[in-house]
C-alpha positions in Angstrom: 0.0 0.0 0.0 1.2 3.5 -0.8 0.3 7.1 -0.2 2.1 10.0 -1.9 2.1 13.6 -1.4 -0.1 15.3 -3.9 2.6 17.8 -5.0 5.1 15.2 -6.1 6.0 14.9 -9.8 7.3 11.3 -9.5 4.7 8.8 -8.2 5.9 5.9 -6.0 4.0 2.6 -5.5 5.0 -0.3 -3.3 4.2 -3.7 -4.9 5.3 -7.1 -3.8 8.2 -5.7 -1.7 9.5 -3.4 -4.4 9.0 0.2 -5.2 7.6 1.2 -8.6 8.3 4.7 -9.9 6.1 6.4 -12.5 7.0 9.6 -14.2 5.5 11.5 -17.1 8.0 13.0 -19.5 6.6 16.0 -21.4 7.7 16.7 -25.0 10.8 18.9 -25.5 9.9 22.2 -27.3 13.2 22.1 -29.2 12.3 18.8 -30.8 10.6 18.7 -34.2 6.9 18.5 -34.6 7.1 14.8 -35.5 9.2 13.9 -32.5 7.1 15.7 -29.8 5.3 13.1 -27.7 4.4 12.5 -24.1 5.7 9.4 -22.4 5.2 7.5 -19.2 8.4 6.0 -17.8 8.4 3.4 -15.0 11.1 1.5 -13.1 11.3 -1.1 -10.3 13.5 -0.5 -7.2 14.6 -3.3 -4.9 16.0 -2.7 -1.4 19.4 -4.1 -0.6 20.1 -4.6 3.1 23.9 -4.7 2.7 24.2 -1.3 1.1 21.1 0.1 2.7 19.9 1.5 -0.6 17.4 0.8 -3.4 18.8 -0.6 -6.6 17.1 0.0 -9.9 15.9 -3.1 -11.7 13.7 -3.5 -14.7 11.9 -0.6 -16.2 10.1 0.6 -19.4 8.3 3.4 -21.1 5.0 3.8 -22.9 4.0 6.5 -25.4 0.8 8.2 -24.1 0.2 10.9 -26.7 2.0 11.7 -30.0 0.5 15.1 -30.2 2.1 18.1 -28.7 -1.1 20.1 -28.1 -2.0 18.2 -24.8 -0.3 17.8 -21.5 -0.2 14.5 -19.6 -0.1 14.1 -15.8 -0.6 11.3 -13.3 -3.8 11.6 -11.3 -3.5 8.5 -9.1 -1.6 5.2 -8.9 -2.3 2.1 -6.8 -2.8 -1.6 -7.2 -6.3 -3.2 -7.6 -7.8 -6.5 -8.3 -9.0 -7.3 -11.8 -12.3 -9.0 -11.5 -11.9 -10.9 -14.8 -8.6 -12.7 -14.3 -8.5 -12.3 -10.4 -5.0 -10.9 -10.6 -3.8 -7.9 -8.6 -1.7 -5.4 -10.7 -0.6 -1.8 -10.5 -3.0 0.8 -12.0 -2.1 4.3 -13.2 -4.8 6.9 -14.0 -3.6 9.6 -16.4 -5.2 12.8 -17.5 -4.7 14.5 -20.9 -5.7 18.1 -21.0 -6.5 19.9 -24.2 -7.2 23.5 -25.0 -11.0 22.9 -25.0 -13.2 21.9 -22.1 -12.7 18.2 -22.5 -10.3 16.1 -20.4 -9.4 12.6 -21.4 -8.6 10.1 -18.7 -6.7 6.8 -19.3 -6.4 3.9 -16.9 -3.2 1.8 -17.5 -2.2 -1.4 -15.9 1.3 -2.9 -15.5 1.3 -6.5 -16.5 3.5 -9.2 -15.1 5.8 -8.9 -18.1 6.6 -5.3 -17.2 4.4 -3.8 -19.9 2.0 -0.9 -19.6 -1.3 -1.9 -21.1 -4.4 0.4 -21.6 -7.4 -0.7 -19.6 -10.1 1.9 -20.3 -10.6 5.5 -21.3 -13.3 8.1 -20.5 -13.8 11.8 -21.0 -15.0 14.4 -18.6 -15.8 18.2 -19.0 -13.8 19.0 -15.9 -10.6 18.0 -14.1 -10.7 15.7 -11.1 -9.4 17.4 -8.0 -10.0 15.4 -4.9 -11.2 12.0 -3.5 -10.0 10.0 -6.5 -10.0 6.3 -5.6 -9.1 3.2 -7.6 -10.6 0.0 -6.1 -11.2 -3.5 -7.4 -12.5 -3.9 -10.9 -10.6 -1.7 -11.4 -13.2 0.9 -10.6 -12.4 4.6 -10.5 -14.5 6.7 -8.1 -14.4 10.5 -7.5 -16.4 13.4 -6.3 -17.4 16.5 -8.2 -19.9 19.2 -7.2 -21.1 17.2 -4.3 -21.9 14.2 -6.4 -20.0 10.8 -6.4 -19.2 9.3 -9.8 -17.7 6.0 -10.8 -16.8 4.1 -13.9 -15.4 0.7 -14.8 -15.3 -1.8 -17.7 -18.3 -3.5 -16.1 -20.3 -0.3 -15.9 -19.3 0.7 -19.5 -19.8 4.4 -18.8 -19.5 7.1 -16.3 -22.3 6.8 -13.7 -23.3 8.8 -10.7 -24.7 7.7 -7.4 -28.5 8.0 -7.5 -28.6 9.4 -4.0 -27.1 12.7 -3.0 -24.5 12.2 -0.2 -22.1 14.5 1.5 -19.2 12.2 1.0 -17.3 11.0 4.0 -15.2 8.1 2.7 -14.9 5.4 0.1 -13.7 1.9 0.8 -14.2 -1.8 0.2 -15.2 -4.7 2.4 -13.5 -8.1 2.3 -16.8 -9.8 1.2 -17.7 -12.1 -1.6 -20.2 -9.7 -3.1 -20.9 -6.0 -2.7 -17.4 -5.0 -1.7 -17.1 -1.3 -2.8 -19.1 1.0 -0.5 -19.6 4.8 -0.2 -20.4 6.4 3.2 -21.9 9.8 3.5 -24.4 12.1 5.1 -27.8 11.8 3.4 -29.0 15.1 2.2 -32.3 14.2 0.5 -35.7 14.2 2.1 -37.6 11.2 3.4 -39.7 10.8 0.3 -36.6 10.3 -2.0 -35.6 7.2 -0.2 -39.0 5.8 0.7 -38.7 2.9 -1.8 -35.2 2.0 -0.7 -35.2 2.2 3.0 -37.7 0.9 5.5 -36.3 3.0 8.3 -37.9 6.4 8.8 -36.3 9.3 6.9 -34.4 12.3 8.3 -30.8 13.1 8.8 -28.7 10.0 9.1 -25.6 8.4 7.8 -26.1 6.3 4.7 -24.1 3.7 2.8 -24.2 2.7 -0.9 -22.9 -0.5 -2.5 -21.6 0.3 -6.0 -21.9 -3.2 -7.4 -25.7 -3.6 -6.9 -26.8 -0.1 -6.0 -28.2 -1.2 -2.6 -28.5 1.4 0.2 -27.8 0.4 3.8 -27.7 1.9 7.2 -24.2 3.1 7.8 -24.7 3.3 11.5 -23.5 -0.4 11.4 -20.1 1.0 10.4 -20.0 4.5 11.8 -22.3 6.1 14.3 -24.2 9.2 13.2 -22.3 11.4 15.5 -19.0 10.6 13.7 -20.4 10.9 10.1 -19.6 14.6 9.7 -16.1 14.6 11.2 -14.7 11.4 9.7 -11.9 12.0 7.2 -10.8 8.5 6.3 -11.7 4.9 7.2 -9.7 1.6 7.2 -11.7 -1.7 7.3 -10.1 -4.3 9.4 -12.7 -7.1 9.0 -16.2 -7.5 7.7 -18.7 -10.3 7.3 -22.4 -10.9 6.8 -24.1 -12.9 9.5 -27.8 -13.6 8.9 -27.9 -10.8 6.4 -26.6 -8.4 9.0 -23.2 -6.7 8.3 -20.6 -7.1 11.1 -17.6 -4.9 10.7 -14.5 -3.7 12.5 -13.1 -0.4 11.3 -10.8 2.4 12.4 -11.6 6.0 11.4 -9.5 9.2 11.6 -11.6 12.3 12.4 -11.1 16.0 12.0 -10.9 16.2 15.8 -7.4 14.6 15.9 -8.8 11.3 17.0 -8.3 7.7 15.8 -11.5 5.7 16.8 -11.8 1.9 16.8 -15.4 0.8 15.9 -16.9 -2.6 16.4 -20.2 -3.0 14.6 -20.7 0.8 14.7 -19.9 1.1 18.4 -16.8 3.0 19.4 -14.5 0.9 21.6 -11.1 2.7 21.7 -10.0 6.3 21.1 -6.5 7.6 20.5 -5.6 11.3 20.3 -3.5 12.0 17.2 -0.7 14.6 17.2 -1.6 16.1 13.8 -4.6 17.4 11.9 -6.1 16.6 8.5 -5.6 12.8 8.2 -5.7 11.5 4.6 -5.0 7.8 4.6 -4.8 4.8 7.0 -2.8 1.6 6.5 -2.2 -1.4 8.7 1.3 -2.8 9.4 1.5 -6.4 10.4 4.7 -6.8 12.3 4.1 -10.5 13.2 4.5 -11.6 16.8 4.9 -8.0 17.9 1.3 -7.1 16.8 -0.1 -4.6 14.3 0.3 -0.9 13.8 -1.9 1.7 12.2 0.1 4.1 10.0 -1.8 7.4 9.4 -0.6 9.8 6.7 -1.5 13.5 7.3 -1.5 16.6 5.2 1.8 18.6 5.1 3.9 15.4 5.2 3.2 14.1 8.8 3.0 10.4 9.7 1.9 8.8 12.9 2.0 5.1 14.0 -0.5 3.8 16.5 -0.3 0.3 18.2 -3.4 -1.7 17.6 -3.3 -3.6 20.9 -2.8 -0.7 23.2 -4.2 2.0 20.9 -1.4 4.4 21.9 0.8 6.5 19.7 4.1 4.6 18.9 6.0 7.2 17.0 5.6 10.3 14.7 7.5 11.7 11.8 7.4 15.0 9.8 8.6 16.0 6.4 7.5 12.7 4.8 6.8 12.9 1.1 5.3 9.4 0.7 4.4 6.5 3.0 4.5 2.8 1.9 3.7 -0.4 3.7 5.1 -3.7 2.4 7.6 -6.5 3.1 10.7 -4.7 1.8 13.1 -7.0 3.7 11.5 -10.3 2.5 11.1 -11.5 6.1 7.4 -12.4 6.0 6.2 -9.3 8.0 5.4 -5.7 7.0 7.6 -2.7 7.4 7.0 1.0 6.9 9.0 2.9 4.3 9.0 6.7 4.9 10.4 8.7 2.0 11.5 12.1 3.1 11.5 15.3 1.0 14.7 17.1 0.1 15.5 20.8 -0.4 17.6 20.1 -3.5 16.5 17.9 -6.4 17.2 14.3 -5.4 19.5 12.1 -7.5 17.2 9.0 -7.0 13.5 8.9 -6.4 14.1 7.2 -3.1 17.1 9.1 -1.7 16.2 10.0 1.9 14.2 7.2 3.5 13.6 5.2 6.7 12.5 1.5 6.9 11.2 0.4 10.3 8.7 -1.7 12.0 9.2 -0.1 15.5 10.1 -3.5 16.8 13.9 -3.4 16.5 14.3 -3.4 12.7 15.4 0.0 11.3 17.2 0.9 8.1 17.8 4.6 7.1 19.7 6.4 4.4 20.6 10.0 3.9 19.2 11.3 7.2 19.6 10.9 10.9 16.4 9.2 12.2 16.2 11.4 15.2 12.5 10.8 15.6 12.9 7.1 15.4 15.9 7.2 17.8 13.9 9.3 20.2 11.0 6.9 19.9 13.3 4.0 20.5 14.9 5.7 23.6 11.4 6.6 24.9 10.3 2.9 24.4 13.5 1.7 26.2 12.8 4.1 29.1 9.2 3.0 29.3 10.4 -0.6 29.5 12.8 0.2 32.3 10.1 2.1 34.2 7.7 -0.7 33.7 10.2 -3.3 35.0 11.0 -1.0 38.0 7.3 -0.6 38.7 6.7 -4.4 38.5 9.7 -5.0 40.8 8.4 -2.5 43.3 4.9 -4.1 43.2 6.5 -7.6 43.6 8.5 -6.4 46.6 5.5 -4.8 48.1 3.5 -7.9 47.5 6.1 -10.1 49.1 6.3 -7.8 52.1 2.5 -7.9 52.5 2.5 -11.7 52.1 5.1 -12.0 54.9 3.1 -9.8 57.1 0.0 -11.8 56.5 1.8 -15.0 57.1 3.1 -13.6 60.4 -0.4 -12.5 61.3 -1.7 -16.0 60.5 1.0 -17.6 62.8 0.1 -15.2 65.6 -3.6 -16.0 65.1 -3.0 -19.7 65.1 -1.0 -19.4 68.3 -3.7 -17.3 69.9 -6.3 -19.9 68.8 -4.4 -22.8 70.3 -3.9 -20.9 73.5 -7.6 -19.9 73.6 -8.7 -23.5 73.0 -6.4 -24.7 75.7 -7.7 -22.0 78.1 -11.3 -22.9 77.3 -10.6 -26.5 77.7 -9.1 -25.9 81.1 -12.0 -23.7 82.1 -14.6 -26.3 81.2 -12.5 -29.0 82.9 -12.2 -27.0 86.1 -8.4 -26.8 85.8 -6.3 -23.8 86.4 -4.8 -22.4 83.2 -1.1 -21.5 83.8 0.5 -18.9 81.5 4.2 -18.8 80.9 6.2 -15.7 81.6 6.5 -15.0 77.8 2.8 -15.3 77.3 2.1 -13.0 80.3 4.4 -10.3 78.9 2.5 -10.4 75.6 -0.9 -9.8 77.2 -2.6 -6.4 77.2 -5.1 -5.5 79.9 -8.4 -4.4 78.4 -9.9 -3.4 81.7 -8.9 -3.4 85.3 -11.5 -3.6 88.1 -8.9 -4.2 90.9 -8.3 -1.4 93.4 -5.4 0.8 92.6 -2.1 0.7 94.4 -2.0 3.0 97.4 1.2 4.7 96.3 -0.3 5.6 93.0 -3.5 6.8 94.7 -1.5 9.0 97.0 0.6 10.3 94.1 -2.6 11.3 92.2 -3.9 13.0 95.3 -1.0 15.4 95.5 -1.0 16.1 91.7 -2.8 19.3 90.7 -6.1 19.2 88.9 -6.0 19.9 85.2 -8.9 22.1 84.0 -11.0 20.7 81.2 -10.8 22.3 77.8 -13.3 25.1 77.0 -15.6 24.5 74.0 -15.9 27.7 72.0 -18.4 26.5 69.4 -20.3 23.4 68.4 -21.6 23.0 64.9 -22.9 20.4 62.5 -23.3 20.1 58.7 -25.0 17.7 56.3 -23.2 16.8 53.1 -25.2 14.3 51.0 -25.8 11.3 53.4 -23.1 12.2 55.9 -23.5 14.1 59.1 -20.4 16.1 60.2 -20.2 17.3 63.8 -17.4 19.6 65.0 -16.2 21.5 68.1 -13.6 24.2 68.4 -11.6 24.2 71.6 -9.7 27.0 73.3 -7.1 25.6 75.6 -3.4 25.5 76.3 -1.1 22.8 74.8 -2.2 20.0 77.1 -4.2 18.1 74.5 -2.7 16.1 71.7 -4.4 15.8 68.4 -3.6 12.1 68.4 -5.5 11.6 71.7 -8.7 13.5 71.2 -11.9 12.1 69.6 -15.5 13.1 69.4 -18.5 10.7 69.8 -22.1 11.2 69.0 -24.8 9.7 71.2 -28.3 8.8 70.3 -31.0 10.2 72.6 -32.2 7.7 75.2 -35.7 7.0 74.1 -37.0 3.8 75.8 -33.6 2.7 77.1 -31.8 4.0 80.2 -28.5 4.7 78.5 -27.9 6.5 75.2 -26.5 4.5 72.3 -23.1 5.4 70.9 -23.1 6.0 67.1 -20.1 4.8 65.2 -18.1 7.8 63.9 -14.7 8.7 62.4 -12.9 11.5 64.2 -10.0 13.7 63.3 -8.4 16.8 64.8 -6.7 19.8 63.3 -5.0 23.0 64.5 -5.9 26.5 63.3 -4.8 29.1 62.6 -1.2 28.6 61.6 1.1 30.8 63.6 4.3 29.9 61.7 5.3 29.5 58.1 6.6 26.1 58.7 3.2 24.7 59.2 2.0 23.2 55.9 -1.6 24.4 56.1 -3.9 26.5 58.3 -6.1 23.5 58.7 -3.9 20.5 58.8 -5.7 17.2 59.6 -3.9 14.8 61.9 -4.4 11.0 61.8 -4.7 8.8 64.8 -2.5 6.0 63.4 0.9 7.8 63.2 4.0 6.2 64.8 4.9 7.1 68.4 8.1 8.8 67.4 6.2 11.0 65.0 3.5 11.8 67.5 6.2 12.9 70.0 7.8 15.2 67.5 4.5 16.7 66.6 3.7 17.1 70.3 7.0 18.9 70.9 6.4 21.2 67.9 2.9 21.9 69.1 4.2 23.1 72.5 6.1 25.9 70.7 2.9 27.4 69.4 2.0 30.7 71.2 -1.8 30.7 70.6 -3.8 28.1 68.8 -7.2 26.5 68.7 -8.0 22.9 68.2 -10.9 21.7 66.0 -12.2 18.2 66.4 -14.7 16.7 63.8 -16.7 13.5 63.6 -18.3 12.0 60.6 -21.1 9.4 60.6 -23.9 8.1 58.4 -27.0 10.3 58.5 -29.6 7.7 57.4 -29.9 5.7 60.6 -30.5 8.9 62.6 -33.5 10.1 60.6 -35.9 7.6 61.9 -38.2 10.5 62.8 -38.5 14.1 61.7 -36.1 15.5 64.3 -33.5 13.9 66.6 -31.3 15.3 69.4 -27.8 13.9 69.8 -25.5 14.7 72.7 -21.9 15.3 71.8 -19.0 14.0 74.0 -15.3 14.9 73.8 -12.8 12.2 74.8 -9.2 13.3 75.4 -6.0 12.4 77.2 -3.6 15.0 78.6 -0.1 14.5 77.2 3.1 15.0 79.1 4.5 18.4 78.3 7.6 20.3 79.1 5.7 23.1 80.7 4.1 21.0 83.4 4.7 17.8 85.2 1.1 17.0 85.2 -0.2 13.7 83.8 -3.8 12.9 83.7 -4.8 9.5 85.2 -6.5 8.4 81.9 -9.1 9.3 79.3 -11.3 12.2 80.2 -14.8 12.7 78.8 -16.4 16.2 78.5 -19.9 16.9 77.4 -19.9 19.5 74.7 -23.7 20.0 74.3 -26.2 18.5 71.9 -27.2 19.1 68.3 -30.6 18.8 66.7 -30.8 17.2 63.3 -34.0 17.9 61.4 -34.7 16.5 58.0 -36.6 19.6 57.1 -33.8 22.0 57.9 -30.9 22.5 55.5 -27.4 22.4 57.1 -25.4 22.4 53.8 -22.1 24.3 53.6 -22.4 27.8 52.1 -18.7 27.8 51.3 -19.3 25.7 48.2 -21.4 28.5 46.6 -19.4 31.5 47.8 -15.6 31.1 48.2 -15.2 34.7 49.4 -16.8 34.1 52.8 -14.6 34.9 55.8 -17.0 34.2 58.7 -16.7 31.6 61.4 -19.4 29.6 59.5 -17.1 29.5 56.4 -14.3 28.1 58.6 -16.7 25.5 59.9 -17.7 24.6 56.3 -14.1 24.1 55.4 -13.5 21.9 58.4 -16.5 19.9 57.5 -15.4 19.4 53.9 -11.9 18.3 55.0 -13.5 15.8 57.4 -15.9 14.2 54.9 -13.7 14.1 51.8 -11.0 11.5 51.2 -7.5 13.0 51.3 -4.8 12.0 48.7 -1.3 13.4 49.0 1.2 13.2 46.2 4.9 14.1 46.0 5.7 15.7 42.6 9.4 15.6 41.7 11.1 17.2 38.7 14.7 16.0 38.4 15.7 17.8 35.3 14.4 21.4 35.7 12.5 23.7 38.0 9.0 22.5 38.8 6.3 24.2 36.8 3.4 26.2 38.4 1.1 23.4 39.5 -1.2 25.7 41.5 -1.7 28.0 38.5 -2.5 25.1 36.2 -5.1 23.8 38.7 -6.8 27.3 38.8 -7.0 27.6 35.0 -7.9 24.0 34.1 -10.4 23.0 36.7 -11.4 25.9 37.2 -10.8 26.7 40.9 -11.3 29.6 43.3 -9.0 30.4 46.2 -10.8 30.3 49.5 -10.7 33.7 51.3 -11.0 32.0 54.7 -7.9 29.9 54.0 -5.9 31.0 50.9 -3.8 27.9 51.0 -6.8 25.9 49.6 -8.3 25.9 46.1 -11.9 24.9 45.8 -13.1 23.5 42.4 -16.4 24.9 41.2 -18.6 21.9 41.8 -21.8 20.7 40.1 -22.9 19.2 43.4 -21.7 18.1 46.8 -20.4 14.8 45.3 -18.2 16.7 42.8 -16.5 19.1 45.2 -12.6 19.1 45.1 -10.2 20.8 47.4 -6.5 21.3 46.5 -3.5 22.3 48.6 -0.2 22.9 46.9 3.0 23.4 48.8 6.5 23.9 47.3 9.1 21.9 49.2 12.1 22.8 47.0 12.4 24.3 43.5 12.3 20.8 42.2 9.8 19.2 44.5 6.3 19.9 45.8 3.5 18.3 47.7 0.0 18.3 46.4 -3.0 17.3 48.6 -6.3 16.5 46.9 -9.5 16.1 48.8 -12.2 14.4 46.7 -13.6 11.0 45.8 -11.5 8.2 44.3 -13.0 8.6 40.9 -12.4 12.3 40.8 -8.8 11.9 41.8 -8.2 9.4 39.0 -9.7 11.9 36.5 -7.5 14.7 38.0 -4.4 12.6 37.8 -5.0 11.8 34.2 -5.2 15.5 33.4 -2.1 16.2 35.6 0.0 13.6 33.8 -0.9 15.3 30.5 0.3 18.7 31.9 3.5 17.7 33.6 6.6 16.9 31.5 7.5 13.3 31.0 10.5 13.6 33.3 8.4 14.4 36.3 7.4 11.7 38.8 4.3 11.5 41.0 4.6 9.5 44.1 1.6 8.8 46.3 2.1 9.5 49.9 0.0 8.2 52.8 -3.8 8.6 52.2 -5.9 10.0 55.0 -9.6 9.2 55.2 -10.1 6.4 52.7 -12.8 4.0 53.2 -12.7 4.1 57.0 -11.2 0.6 57.2 -10.1 0.8 60.9 -13.6 0.4 62.3 -14.1 -2.5 59.9 -10.9 -4.2 61.1 -11.9 -3.7 64.7 -15.3 -5.1 64.1 -13.9 -8.1 62.3 -11.5 -8.9 65.1 -14.2 -8.6 67.7 -16.5 -10.9 65.6 -13.6 -13.4 65.3 -13.1 -13.6 69.0 -16.8 -13.9 69.8 -17.2 -16.6 67.1 -14.3 -18.6 68.6 -15.6 -18.3 72.1 -19.2 -19.2 71.3 -18.2 -22.0 68.9 -15.9 -23.7 71.4 -18.5 -23.3 74.2 -21.3 -24.8 72.1 -19.0 -27.6 70.9 -18.0 -28.6 74.4 -21.5 -28.1 75.8 -23.0 -30.2 73.1 -20.5 -33.0 73.9 -21.6 -32.9 77.6 -25.2 -33.1 76.5 -24.5 -36.1 74.4 -22.8 -37.8 77.3 -25.8 -37.2 79.5 -28.2 -38.4 76.8 -26.0 -41.5 76.5 -26.3 -42.2 80.1 -30.1 -41.8 80.0 -30.4 -44.0 77.0 -28.3 -46.8 78.5 -30.7 -47.1 81.4 -28.3 -45.9 84.0 -30.3 -44.9 87.0 -29.4 -43.3 90.3 -29.0 -46.1 92.7 -27.9 -46.4 96.3 -24.2 -46.7 97.0 -23.0 -50.3 96.3 -21.8 -52.5 99.1 -18.1 -53.4 98.4 -18.4 -56.5 100.7 -20.5 -58.5 98.2 -19.5 -59.6 94.7 -22.3 -57.7 93.1 -21.5 -54.5 94.9 -17.8 -54.8 94.0 -18.8 -55.2 90.3 -21.0 -52.1 90.5 -18.1 -50.1 92.2 -15.8 -51.2 89.4 -18.3 -50.1 86.7 -18.9 -46.7 88.4 -15.1 -46.2 88.6 -14.7 -47.0 84.9 -17.5 -44.5 84.0 -15.9 -41.8 86.2 -12.5 -42.5 84.6 -14.0 -42.3 81.1 -15.8 -39.1 81.9 -12.6 -37.5 83.3 -10.6 -38.6 80.2 -13.2 -37.1 77.9 -13.2 -33.9 79.9 -9.5 -33.6 79.8 -9.2 -34.6 76.1 -12.7 -34.0 74.7 -13.8 -35.7 71.5 -16.3 -34.1 69.3 -18.2 -35.2 66.2 -16.6 -34.8 62.8 -19.6 -33.1 61.3 -20.0 -30.6 64.2 -16.2 -29.9 64.2 -16.3 -29.3 60.4 -19.2 -26.8 60.7 -17.2 -25.0 63.4 -14.0 -24.8 61.4 -15.9 -23.6 58.3 -17.6 -20.8 60.2 -14.4 -19.8 61.9 -12.5 -19.8 58.5 -15.2 -17.5 57.0 -14.8 -15.1 59.9 -11.0 -15.2 59.7 -11.2 -14.5 56.0 -13.3 -11.4 56.6 -10.8 -10.3 59.2 -7.9 -10.8 56.7 -9.6 -8.7 54.1 -10.2 -5.9 56.6 -6.5 -6.1 57.7 -5.4 -6.0 54.0 -7.6 -3.0 53.3 -6.2 -1.2 56.4 -2.6 -2.1 55.4 -3.2 -0.7 51.9 -4.7 2.5 53.4 -1.6 3.1 55.5 0.9 2.5 52.7 
């Protein structure tokens, strides 16, 4: 296959691995009248790998016109199938222009004996300008004045398509019949096609088969939305199944897109780097897959992988593109012939042969684009290998952690079973010193030591924190409750939480609602603080918590905000509900005081009233210029309910670009007046809100925090990758918020312990019941104590002793039924699997 630049005097055509050159030689004015004639010269060029050049082989010449009053030019050249002898041969369409208004066209074919033979001639009152196509037959198709014409030996004359179409493309299907098709936008009314189509009229994409004149619905090939922007089409496969056309095509559009269609449904889209596509060819590279080679106007060429549908490489300054097996290796390669400023010595002087899979031959030019593409591909391979190695190492580490957890759980299960067995048997369970050191006390009801009690009596009383304000907001189906404290540096953000209670109702004690709490300091008194509102997680390491605590002690004045997020739906069982709010905190040991609180302290902050009829939505999402306390509460609520994603952006080669400026222009975003460090995206609703916080670490490194949903952050990262240079790297840091996996893990572990306890108790209790039932069924009755003096009494004592011995043995080493034990292990395994999944999710959240 071949595509030449339209302004090229010598036409090139690839055929059976060779290059055919065609050139019209005009008559010389200095020759005599009898010697003036127009000729068409051709030659065959074969590529030699040793010398990396094309060698001229056979050639010939044919006289086109013996009169000097007409000019001869080549309109198009390609190869087509002759329907009479079923042989594919090169075809050349020539035009002979005269001084009148008649243009004579001649279609020549090159035979296997290297002879140019006339195939057919026809005349037109105009010159063909665009969309000239030669397909099987050979059939010549073109467009003039908005009408599509065609001619062939089978047609015997020049014919026009009976329906008026705004032509989109012309092609052929690999079918037994009705191969040549024309796609276009139907411009006639409904009545004009009433006898040809059963579908209702109106604007739609139509198709027309040239062989039998049948009209079909082109939506099976191209959807109507793509009909007006499609520039060229390449048919990959087509077949008729139960009189229904099934096709797979790729189309290049005027919107710089390459679209992959399956039965008229777009499946893949690739953005093209150039405009005005003219022709699409497919390159079969063998085991490495297939490529789509697209030729554009102004000499641009782009290659796209079929499997990944990604751009593989691009070239510019190409005068012609050819696809064939030039190396005689059984697969296709691309031949790119480049233009030259000076007249070339050979038709193929500057060229590049490549399949983008390691095979490259070039001559007369440095293939910088190809080398750049090769270097980029090698770099991509290295990055891919590094990413896979990193994922493998992470997976191995996670697997080792899970195996260690499994071993710990198995050890705990064995110890628990032994402890339960001892408990049922009435024996004392003795723990080793190592086991005692590994235990953690969950509660302690014993009286405290007198020395500790006396020490606490002499310690000063720490005043509780003062609650400045209590607020709540409703964002979609989540309820956010927050308090702002005014206190000295005696409370750590890692040891303060907020809980929501449900009003008592019929019960005596209020029920605690499951919430997720976080705390943040504001305002920021020093530039070293990353944000005026910096959320703090409860799962940081102890060393990091101590450093943060030390840094917090250096603050002169600050206020602490604590928020809690819970599901709103269970609360709205009635129109209005009141919820008490409780603050839980632990005083930390600070340098300014030697005071240590005895334990967790609970302070009642007040109560909120949630009414389904009253709106409590944040006003900050509609007006970013607010500077009131309510606006600060809105921002705290958004930070609490949104998932937080932090990324480290590193540019090793040059200074990092203005990421914050790009975010403001591309999203678009507005800077919050209440906290200028944050950018708020203009949302279409509460679910689409996005908060950004950008902080420059160094001129080459910065940290970006994104508060939004997971789907939104994926969309944002896709746009960010397109903006940043290829040398920049984006590393995800620890995610805050997430799916709230910690409560799920705690619930799973609690469920696992309860299932083990209840399962073992029911198993052992069921065994005792079976023993009692066995005694009853065997007819053993309560009798008087036997007399050891008689033989019968002695036998009864011996039987009683045997039964007591068997009962003691079964209590010490109980035996259970196989079916009952199997049910227990299955239920415990299911519970353990749920706990493992929760632990895995929590581990991934903390990475």
